[in-house]
C-alpha angles and dihedrals in degrees: 000000000000117000128219120220118211135155096344095315133099113212124203125188135182138153088282102053152304128269135186117205129193105254093219104037101027089226119143111257096183139343135197125194096180096071132039145180116319107260127239100058131092111302090246096039120139123259116265112251125170134159094353092309127111113207118207141163132240144138113320113276110269096008096113087218126139118225113269143102113334096010116153104236142208140189120252129198116208129183101255093215101047104018097229115140115257097184143332131209133185117244122215103218140128096180136063108285130207125205145203130184140196142128092032093302131110117205118198121189116200138143092008096304137092120229115194118203129192132178121266093250094050097074 
């Protein structure tokens, strides 16, 4: 697992969850087990953090599903400092996506198309 350092925090992410550690003390500031690293990158790839937002994957919003084989998934934007969810969106994909973020936008490439997501307050 490769961590990402941003604004005094070290973020780690894997299939089982996302954690934010204080960069000086190493203490856990927040943790979330209902989302994980965005799929499609290397298994030990770093979490995706941009502009104070951590982007993660998890079961589609409102699906009631648990993460696992065949789960319909979605992208979730979390406040990187506090860990609370800012927004979530379902992703239509049957393949392994890759993602990039910046300027308040999240771009997900999957199945030969690019889907761009933005938070509800960004419009």
